[in-house]
C-alpha positions as CSV (number, residue, x, y, z in Angstrom):
1,M,-12.0,-103.8,-52.0
2,S,-9.7,-101.0,-50.9
3,A,-8.7,-98.7,-48.7
4,T,-5.2,-97.7,-47.5
5,S,-3.9,-94.0,-45.5
6,T,-1.4,-91.8,-47.0
7,D,1.6,-92.4,-44.3
8,T,3.1,-95.9,-44.7
9,Q,6.5,-95.4,-43.2
10,A,7.1,-99.3,-42.2
11,T,7.6,-100.8,-39.0
12,N,8.6,-104.2,-38.1
13,G,8.9,-104.6,-41.3
14,I,5.3,-103.5,-42.1
15,P,3.7,-100.7,-43.7
16,Q,1.5,-98.2,-41.3
17,E,-1.4,-98.3,-43.8
18,R,-5.2,-99.8,-43.8
19,R,-5.3,-101.9,-46.4
20,L,-8.2,-104.3,-47.4
21,V,-7.6,-106.9,-50.2
22,T,-10.4,-109.3,-49.1
23,T,-13.7,-109.4,-47.4
24,I,-13.5,-109.0,-43.5
25,P,-13.1,-112.2,-42.5
26,G,-11.0,-113.0,-46.6
27,P,-11.2,-116.6,-48.1
28,L,-7.7,-118.0,-45.9
29,S,-9.7,-116.6,-42.6
30,T,-12.8,-118.2,-43.4
31,A,-11.0,-122.0,-43.7
32,L,-8.9,-121.6,-40.4
33,Q,-12.0,-120.1,-38.7
34,A,-13.6,-123.2,-39.8
35,R,-11.2,-125.9,-38.5
36,K,-11.4,-124.2,-35.0
37,T,-14.9,-124.6,-35.0
38,E,-13.9,-128.4,-35.8
39,A,-10.7,-128.5,-33.4
40,V,-11.5,-126.0,-30.3
41,S,-14.0,-125.4,-27.6
42,N,-17.0,-123.4,-27.9
43,G,-16.6,-121.8,-25.1
44,I,-14.0,-120.0,-26.5
45,G,-15.4,-117.5,-28.5
46,V,-14.0,-115.2,-31.0
47,M,-15.3,-111.7,-31.5
48,L,-13.7,-110.7,-34.9
49,P,-12.6,-114.0,-36.8
50,V,-9.2,-112.9,-38.8
51,Y,-6.2,-114.9,-38.2
52,I,-2.9,-112.8,-37.7
53,A,-0.1,-113.6,-40.2
54,K,2.2,-110.2,-39.1
55,A,1.7,-106.9,-36.6
56,G,3.7,-104.1,-35.5
57,G,3.0,-100.2,-35.2
58,G,-0.6,-99.6,-35.2
59,V,-1.7,-103.0,-37.7
60,L,-2.5,-106.4,-37.9
61,V,-2.3,-108.1,-41.1
62,D,-4.2,-111.0,-41.1
63,V,-3.6,-114.5,-43.3
64,D,-5.6,-112.5,-46.2
65,G,-3.2,-110.0,-46.5
66,N,-5.6,-107.6,-45.2
67,S,-3.9,-104.3,-43.0
68,L,-6.7,-103.7,-40.3
69,I,-5.9,-100.8,-37.7
70,D,-5.7,-102.3,-34.1
71,M,-7.5,-100.1,-31.6
72,G,-7.8,-103.0,-29.2
73,S,-4.3,-104.2,-28.4
74,G,-4.8,-107.4,-27.7
75,I,-7.0,-105.9,-25.0
76,A,-4.6,-104.1,-23.5
77,V,-1.3,-106.5,-23.8
78,T,0.7,-105.2,-26.4
79,T,1.3,-102.2,-24.9
80,V,4.3,-101.4,-25.9
81,G,3.4,-102.8,-29.8
82,N,3.3,-105.7,-30.7
83,A,6.3,-107.0,-31.3
84,N,8.5,-104.6,-30.3
85,P,12.0,-104.7,-30.9
86,D,13.6,-104.2,-27.4
87,V,10.2,-107.3,-26.4
88,V,12.2,-109.6,-29.0
89,E,15.4,-109.0,-28.4
90,G,14.7,-110.1,-24.8
91,V,13.0,-113.4,-25.5
92,A,15.5,-114.5,-28.5
93,R,18.2,-114.1,-26.2
94,Q,16.6,-116.3,-22.9
95,V,15.3,-118.6,-25.5
96,A,18.4,-119.0,-27.0
97,D,19.8,-119.9,-23.1
98,F,16.9,-121.7,-21.8
99,T,13.0,-121.6,-21.2
100,H,12.3,-123.1,-18.3
101,T,13.9,-124.3,-14.9
102,C,10.7,-123.0,-12.1
103,F,12.3,-120.6,-10.2
104,M,10.9,-122.2,-7.1
105,V,13.5,-125.4,-8.0
106,T,16.4,-123.5,-9.7
107,P,15.8,-119.5,-10.1
108,Y,17.1,-116.9,-12.3
109,S,18.7,-113.3,-12.0
110,G,15.4,-112.1,-14.8
111,Y,12.6,-113.3,-12.0
112,V,14.4,-110.8,-9.4
113,E,15.5,-108.1,-12.6
114,V,11.7,-107.7,-12.8
115,C,10.6,-108.1,-8.9
116,E,12.8,-105.0,-8.5
117,A,11.6,-103.0,-11.0
118,L,8.0,-103.2,-10.5
119,N,9.1,-102.2,-6.4
120,R,11.0,-99.7,-8.5
121,L,8.0,-98.6,-10.6
122,T,5.1,-98.7,-8.8
123,P,3.9,-95.9,-6.1
124,G,5.4,-95.1,-2.8
125,D,8.5,-95.2,-1.3
126,H,8.3,-98.2,1.3
127,A,9.8,-101.1,1.2
128,K,8.1,-103.7,-1.4
129,R,8.2,-107.4,-2.4
130,S,7.0,-108.5,-5.4
131,A,5.7,-112.4,-6.5
132,L,5.5,-113.3,-10.1
133,F,2.7,-115.4,-11.9
134,N,0.9,-115.8,-14.8
135,S,-2.2,-114.3,-15.1
136,G,-4.2,-111.2,-14.2
137,A,-6.8,-114.1,-12.6
138,E,-4.1,-115.5,-11.0
139,A,-2.8,-112.4,-9.4
140,V,-5.7,-111.1,-7.9
141,E,-6.5,-114.4,-6.7
142,N,-2.8,-114.0,-4.8
143,A,-3.2,-110.3,-3.9
144,V,-6.5,-112.2,-1.9
145,K,-4.3,-114.9,0.0
146,I,-1.6,-112.3,0.7
147,A,-4.3,-109.9,2.5
148,R,-6.1,-112.6,4.3
149,A,-2.7,-114.1,5.3
150,Y,-1.9,-110.7,6.7
151,T,-4.8,-110.2,8.1
152,K,-6.1,-112.7,9.6
153,R,-9.3,-111.4,8.4
154,P,-12.0,-113.8,5.3
155,A,-13.7,-111.7,3.9
156,V,-13.1,-109.7,0.8
157,V,-14.9,-106.4,-0.7
158,V,-15.0,-105.6,-4.2
159,V,-17.7,-102.9,-6.4
160,E,-20.1,-102.9,-8.6
161,H,-19.4,-102.8,-12.3
162,G,-15.9,-104.7,-11.5
163,Y,-13.8,-107.6,-13.0
164,H,-11.8,-109.2,-11.9
165,G,-10.8,-112.9,-13.7
166,R,-12.0,-116.0,-14.6
167,T,-11.1,-118.8,-11.9
168,N,-13.8,-119.3,-9.7
169,L,-12.1,-116.7,-6.5
170,T,-12.1,-114.1,-9.3
171,M,-15.3,-114.9,-10.8
172,A,-17.1,-114.6,-7.1
173,L,-15.3,-110.7,-7.8
174,T,-16.4,-110.5,-11.1
175,A,-19.6,-108.6,-11.2
176,K,-21.0,-109.1,-14.5
177,N,-22.9,-112.3,-15.1
178,M,-22.8,-113.4,-18.9
179,P,-20.3,-114.3,-20.6
180,Y,-18.3,-114.5,-17.2
181,K,-20.2,-116.8,-14.3
182,Q,-22.9,-118.0,-16.1
183,S,-23.9,-121.4,-15.0
184,F,-20.1,-121.6,-13.1
185,G,-21.4,-121.3,-9.8
186,P,-21.3,-121.9,-7.1
187,F,-18.3,-119.3,-6.4
188,A,-16.2,-118.7,-3.4
189,P,-17.8,-117.5,-0.3
190,E,-17.0,-114.5,2.2
191,V,-16.8,-111.9,-1.0
192,Y,-19.4,-108.7,-0.6
193,R,-19.8,-105.8,-3.2
194,V,-20.7,-101.7,-2.9
195,P,-21.2,-99.4,-5.0
196,M,-19.1,-98.0,-7.8
197,S,-18.5,-94.4,-8.2
198,Y,-20.2,-93.8,-11.7
199,P,-20.3,-90.0,-12.5
200,Y,-22.4,-90.9,-15.6
201,R,-25.4,-92.8,-13.8
202,D,-25.2,-91.1,-9.8
203,R,-27.6,-88.6,-10.3
204,G,-25.5,-85.5,-9.6
205,L,-23.6,-87.8,-6.3
206,S,-19.7,-86.6,-6.2
207,G,-17.3,-89.5,-5.4
208,K,-17.0,-88.8,-2.3
209,E,-20.9,-89.4,-1.7
210,M,-20.8,-92.6,-3.3
211,A,-17.1,-94.0,-1.2
212,A,-19.4,-92.7,2.0
213,I,-22.4,-94.7,0.7
214,A,-20.2,-97.8,0.0
215,T,-17.9,-97.9,3.0
216,T,-21.4,-97.5,5.6
217,R,-22.6,-100.2,3.5
218,I,-18.9,-102.3,4.3
219,E,-20.1,-101.2,8.2
220,K,-23.1,-102.2,8.6
221,E,-23.2,-105.6,6.1
222,V,-19.8,-106.7,6.2
223,G,-18.0,-105.5,9.5
224,A,-15.2,-103.4,8.8
225,S,-13.3,-105.9,11.1
226,N,-14.0,-108.7,9.3
227,V,-12.5,-107.6,6.3
228,A,-9.2,-108.8,5.0
229,A,-9.2,-106.7,1.1
230,I,-10.7,-104.0,-0.6
231,I,-10.2,-104.5,-4.1
232,I,-11.1,-102.2,-6.9
233,E,-9.7,-100.8,-10.1
234,P,-8.4,-97.0,-10.6
235,I,-10.0,-97.2,-13.7
236,Q,-12.6,-100.2,-14.5
237,G,-11.9,-102.9,-17.9
238,E,-14.9,-104.7,-18.6
239,G,-16.7,-102.7,-16.3
240,G,-17.0,-99.7,-19.3
241,F,-13.7,-97.9,-18.5
242,I,-16.0,-96.7,-15.4
243,V,-13.8,-93.4,-14.2
244,P,-14.4,-93.4,-10.5
245,G,-15.9,-89.0,-10.0
246,E,-12.6,-87.6,-7.9
247,G,-12.5,-88.5,-4.1
248,Y,-13.8,-91.8,-4.2
249,F,-11.0,-94.0,-5.2
250,S,-8.8,-92.5,-2.7
251,A,-11.9,-92.3,0.1
252,M,-11.7,-95.7,0.1
253,A,-7.9,-95.8,0.4
254,A,-8.2,-93.8,3.5
255,F,-11.3,-96.1,5.0
256,A,-9.0,-98.9,4.6
257,K,-6.4,-97.7,6.0
258,D,-8.5,-96.9,8.8
259,N,-9.8,-100.1,9.7
260,G,-7.0,-102.4,9.2
261,I,-7.6,-103.5,5.7
262,V,-5.5,-104.8,3.0
263,F,-5.7,-101.6,-0.2
264,V,-5.7,-104.0,-3.5
265,A,-5.5,-102.2,-6.9
266,D,-6.1,-104.1,-10.0
267,E,-4.7,-102.2,-12.4
268,I,-4.5,-105.3,-14.8
269,Q,-5.4,-103.5,-17.6
270,S,-4.4,-99.3,-16.4
271,G,-1.2,-100.4,-15.6
272,F,1.9,-99.4,-17.1
273,C,1.6,-96.4,-18.6
274,R,-1.7,-96.6,-20.1
275,T,-3.6,-93.8,-18.7
276,G,-0.3,-91.4,-18.7
277,D,1.0,-92.5,-15.6
278,W,2.7,-96.1,-15.0
279,F,-0.2,-96.6,-12.7
280,A,-3.4,-95.6,-13.0
281,S,-3.5,-95.2,-8.9
282,E,-1.5,-92.2,-9.3
283,F,-4.0,-90.0,-10.5
284,E,-4.9,-89.6,-7.2
285,Q,-2.1,-90.0,-4.9
286,V,-3.4,-92.8,-3.6
287,V,-0.6,-95.2,-2.5
288,P,-1.9,-98.9,-2.5
289,D,-1.3,-101.7,0.0
290,L,-0.9,-103.8,-3.1
291,I,-1.0,-103.6,-6.8
292,T,-1.8,-106.9,-9.5
293,T,-0.2,-106.1,-12.8
294,A,-0.5,-108.6,-16.2
295,K,-1.5,-106.9,-19.6
296,G,1.2,-104.4,-20.4
297,I,3.8,-105.7,-18.4
298,A,5.3,-108.1,-20.8
299,G,5.0,-107.0,-24.5
300,G,2.2,-110.0,-25.1
301,M,4.3,-112.6,-22.9
302,P,2.3,-113.9,-20.5
303,L,3.3,-112.6,-17.0
304,A,1.6,-110.9,-14.0
305,A,3.1,-109.7,-10.2
306,V,1.7,-108.8,-7.2
307,T,3.3,-106.2,-5.3
308,G,3.3,-104.2,-2.3
309,R,4.0,-103.6,1.4
310,A,7.1,-105.9,2.3
311,E,5.5,-106.7,5.6
312,I,2.0,-107.3,3.9
313,M,3.5,-109.2,1.1
314,D,5.8,-111.2,3.6
315,A,3.2,-113.0,5.7
316,V,3.2,-115.5,4.1
317,H,5.3,-118.5,4.7
318,A,7.8,-119.9,2.6
319,G,6.1,-121.9,-1.1
320,G,2.7,-120.0,0.0
321,L,3.0,-118.4,-2.7
322,G,3.8,-119.6,-6.4
323,G,3.4,-121.8,-9.2
324,T,5.2,-124.1,-12.5
325,Y,5.1,-121.5,-14.8
326,G,5.1,-118.4,-12.7
327,G,7.6,-115.5,-13.9
328,N,8.8,-118.0,-16.6
329,P,12.6,-116.7,-17.5
330,V,11.0,-116.0,-21.2
331,A,8.5,-114.3,-20.0
332,C,10.7,-112.0,-17.2
333,A,13.1,-111.1,-20.1
334,A,10.3,-109.9,-22.3
335,A,8.8,-107.8,-18.9
336,L,12.6,-106.0,-19.0
337,G,12.4,-105.1,-22.6
338,A,8.9,-103.9,-22.1
339,I,10.1,-102.1,-19.1
340,R,13.1,-100.3,-20.7
341,W,11.2,-99.0,-24.0
342,M,8.7,-97.4,-21.7
343,E,11.1,-95.4,-19.9
344,N,13.3,-94.6,-22.7
345,A,10.3,-93.7,-25.1
346,D,8.4,-91.8,-22.7
347,A,5.1,-93.8,-22.9
348,N,3.2,-92.0,-20.4
349,Q,3.9,-88.7,-22.8
350,L,3.0,-90.8,-25.6
351,A,-0.6,-92.2,-23.9
352,R,-1.2,-88.3,-23.2
353,D,-0.9,-88.0,-26.7
354,I,-3.0,-90.0,-28.0
355,E,-5.7,-88.7,-25.8
356,A,-5.3,-85.7,-27.4
357,V,-5.5,-86.6,-30.5
358,M,-9.3,-89.1,-29.4
359,V,-10.4,-86.9,-27.5
360,P,-11.7,-83.9,-28.8
361,R,-12.3,-85.8,-32.3
362,L,-14.9,-87.7,-29.9
363,R,-15.9,-84.6,-28.2
364,A,-17.0,-83.3,-32.0
365,M,-18.9,-86.3,-32.5
366,A,-21.0,-86.0,-29.6
367,Q,-22.1,-83.0,-31.1
368,E,-23.1,-84.5,-34.2
369,F,-25.0,-87.7,-32.6
370,P,-26.5,-87.6,-29.5
371,S,-26.3,-91.5,-29.1
372,I,-22.9,-91.0,-27.8
373,G,-24.1,-89.9,-24.0
374,D,-20.6,-89.7,-22.5
375,I,-16.7,-90.0,-23.0
376,R,-14.4,-90.7,-20.4
377,G,-11.1,-92.4,-19.9
378,R,-7.3,-91.4,-20.2
379,G,-4.2,-91.8,-21.6
380,A,-4.8,-94.5,-24.5
381,M,-7.5,-95.7,-22.2
382,I,-10.3,-94.3,-23.5
383,A,-14.5,-94.5,-24.3
384,I,-17.5,-93.8,-25.1
385,E,-21.1,-94.9,-23.7
386,L,-24.0,-95.6,-26.1
387,V,-27.2,-94.2,-25.3
388,R,-30.9,-93.9,-26.7
389,P,-30.7,-90.0,-28.0
390,G,-32.9,-87.8,-25.2
391,S,-32.8,-91.0,-22.9
392,M,-29.7,-92.6,-20.5
393,E,-31.1,-95.9,-21.9
394,P,-27.9,-98.6,-22.6
395,D,-28.1,-99.0,-26.5
396,A,-26.3,-102.1,-27.1
397,D,-27.3,-102.8,-30.3
398,L,-26.0,-99.9,-31.7
399,A,-22.5,-100.3,-29.9
400,G,-22.9,-103.9,-32.2
401,A,-23.9,-102.1,-35.2
402,L,-21.2,-99.7,-35.2
403,N,-19.0,-102.6,-34.3
404,R,-20.3,-104.4,-37.4
405,Y,-19.0,-101.5,-39.6
406,C,-15.6,-100.9,-37.8
407,H,-14.3,-104.5,-38.3
408,A,-15.9,-104.8,-41.8
409,H,-13.9,-101.6,-43.1
410,G,-10.0,-102.6,-41.5
411,V,-10.4,-100.9,-37.8
412,I,-10.8,-103.3,-34.6
413,T,-12.2,-102.1,-32.2
414,L,-13.9,-103.5,-28.8
415,T,-17.3,-103.2,-27.1
416,T,-17.7,-103.4,-23.0
417,G,-19.3,-102.2,-19.9
418,T,-22.1,-104.2,-17.8
419,Y,-24.9,-102.9,-20.9
420,G,-22.3,-104.2,-23.4
421,N,-22.9,-100.1,-24.3
422,V,-19.4,-99.0,-24.1
423,F,-16.8,-98.7,-27.0
424,R,-13.5,-99.1,-25.7
425,F,-10.5,-97.7,-27.5
426,L,-7.0,-99.0,-26.3
427,P,-4.6,-98.7,-29.1
428,P,-0.8,-99.7,-28.4
429,L,1.3,-96.6,-27.9
430,T,3.5,-97.4,-30.6
431,M,0.3,-96.6,-32.5
432,P,1.1,-93.3,-35.8
433,T,-1.5,-90.4,-35.5
434,H,-2.5,-90.6,-38.9
435,L,-3.8,-94.0,-38.6
436,L,-5.2,-93.2,-35.2
437,E,-6.9,-90.5,-37.5
438,E,-8.1,-92.7,-39.4
439,A,-9.9,-95.0,-37.5
440,L,-11.7,-92.6,-35.6
441,T,-12.6,-91.2,-39.7
442,I,-14.2,-94.6,-39.9
443,L,-15.7,-94.5,-36.6
444,E,-17.6,-91.6,-37.9
445,Q,-18.2,-93.1,-41.0
446,A,-20.0,-96.0,-39.1
447,F,-22.4,-93.4,-36.7
448,E,-23.4,-91.7,-40.1
449,A,-24.0,-94.9,-41.9
450,V,-26.2,-96.5,-38.4
451,A,-28.1,-93.7,-38.7
452,A,-28.9,-93.2,-42.3
453,S,-30.1,-97.1,-42.5
C-alpha cells in the first residue's frame, strides 16, 4: 500500500506525510498486540492496535514504518505537538537534575512556577491559588473536596452527557454507563444530574431556557442551599463535543453565584488553547470559581490542576490536598515548556486557523452526505454527529464504519458521544494544513465508500 502527501518537510526528524507501507495494523504491531493480550489486563482496551515508535508535527509513525495523520492528539493531550522542543528541553534538563522529591516533603520551584502561570492565565483578575495533581479525575475529585470544605454542604450537581473521570466519585459524576460505570458500583452519594443544553436535540429550546429547567430542578429536587458545587464542561468531551446553547453556561454560573454554590468549569479537555481561547469558559465571559485542567497542560506528561479563588482554595486545612506524585518536577518542567510554546506561537490563533480549514470542508460534506446531522465545536475541538438520513436517530454503526475506513487509510480518528455516533477531531496545533486537508479528504472518501457498500 502507498499513500503520500506532497509536502514532506520534517518535524522532529519526521517527514510530514501520510505513508502506508503495510496494512493497518502491520505485522510488528500485530505481534505486539498479541503480547499485550498476554501481559495486559483485558480491561485496558485499545481502539487502534498500531504501536507507535515516534511522533511529531501532525503524524505518528508506527513500528512497521507507517506514518499516520494524528487527528486525536492522544485525546487532546499533545496539543502542542508530540515531542515539542520546548517540552523536551524542559524535561531533559529536569530529569538530569532530579526526578522526584515529593513537593509535600521538600518542595521545588517548578511546582510554584506552574501554579503562578495557572493563576495568571485562567479567567478573572481576582486573587487565585492552584494545587497540582496527576490526572483529570484527581483534579475533579479534589475540586469537590475543596467546594465541600468551603461551603460545608454535601451535594454536587452535574449535567447530562458529562464526563469527569474513572475514580469512584468521578464515575458518579459521569453520565455515560458503558464503558465507564458498568459493574463498578455502588458509587459515591449526593450527586445529582440535571439537563444539559444540547442544541441539536433540544427541540428549539434556547440555552437560557434549558438553564431555567436545570436550575428549577436543582431548587425543587435538591435544594440550592444543599449544593456545594455545580460542575460543567464548557464544551463536553466524551459526551459528544456538545456546545451548550448561548446563555446556558453563563446562566448556570449566575445561579451558582446567587446561591453561594461553587461553580466549577471542567476544562480538562477544552482548556489550554484547544478551542481558540486559553479556556473555553472565556467564550461566554464566564469566570468560574474553580477550573480543573489536565490533558493539554504538559505536552503529554501526567499533570493536572485545580485553580480558583484564593478564599475557596484556602478553605482546606494544611495537608488536606496533595499526593505523592502530584506536581512531579518533570511534569512541571513539561508544563512550563508547553505554556511557553503556546504563548510564543499564538496557539489560540493556530486553533482558530484549524477551525477555518475544517468547518467549511465539513459543511460541504454535509451537503453531500445527509447522515451528517450536526457540525459543532470551536477551534481545534470539532465534531460531526451522525444520524440516519431523514431523522435524528443516532447512527453509531456509520460512525464505526467511517472510523475503520480512516484507520485503514492512515488517519487516526476518534468516535465519542452518549450514543456513540459522534466523530470528534482533536488535531495537534502543530498540524500542517496539507495534512489536515488530506485527513478530511480521507474522511470524505470514507463516506463515499460506505455509501457505495
